[in-house]
N, C-alpha and C positions, 0 to 999 in steps of 0.2 A: 923425036923432040927429047933432047938430053935434059935431065933434070925435072922432066914433067912425067909422072906416073900415068899409066893408062886409066882412063875414066872406068869406074867400077862397073858400070852397065856394059862395058865392052870386055870385061874380063872372060878368058877361056876358063875351062874346067881346071887346067893346069894352074892358072893364077889362083883360082879359088882354093885349090889344094895347098899351094904355097901359104896362102893367107891363114887356112885352117891350122897348118903346121906351126905356124908362128904365133897366132893369137889364141888358138885353142889346143896348145901342145899336150895337154893332159887328156885330151879326148881324141886326138889326131889318129893314133894307132887302132882305136876302136872304131873309128867312123870314117876313115879315108875311103875305104872301099865302098861305103854307101853313097858317099858323095860322087865318087867316081861312077859307080853303077847307075846313078840316076842323072848323070852328066850335068852336074850342077855348075852352072856358069855364073857370071856376075848378075846377069838378068834375072835368072831364077833364084840366086842366092837371096836377093832382096826381097823376094816374094815368099820365102818360107815362113811358115808359122808353126805354132806347136803340133797341129795335127799332121801336117806335111812331114815334119821331122819324125813324128811317131810312125807314119807309114813308111818312112825310109828305114826303119828298124832301130831308130834311137828310143828305146823303150824307158830309159831312166829319165824321170821327169826333171830332175835337177840338172842333168846333163842338157837336156832340150832347153831349159830356162837359161842355162849359162851360155850355150851357143847363140840362143836368140838375143841376149844381152850383148854378145860380141858383134852380131850382125847389125843391131840397132845403133851401136857405137859407130861402126863403119858407114852406115847410112848417114848418120848425123855428121860425121867428118867429111864425107863426100859432099853432102849438101852444103855445108858451110863453106868448103873450098869453091864450090860452084858459085855460091852467092857473092864470095869475095871476087871471083873472075868476072863476074856481071858487073859489080860496082866498078872495077878497074877499067872495063871496057867502056861503061858508061862515062867515067871520068875522062877517059881519052877522047871521047867524041865531044865533050862539052867544052866549048871555047869561051873565053871571057868575051863579054860584049864591049 
């Protein structure tokens, strides 16, 4: 589907790596290997929390907080897009009486 990006939950670990490079550029070189080593895909990305990031080797608390903030923004954008899609589908099914 041209123009439509892949749904977050279906991202591969390569998609996550691209997202990390674009949105967490200041941390990308430090943590790209940790994300790859743990095979973080879209589904596991949205389940990351402070403790999981720490177990992945991200020891700096401020870095974990920043990465989690970016993940929360991504989740919000994804959910907002999905709600809009649902509304559009509902509007398309509604016919005037």
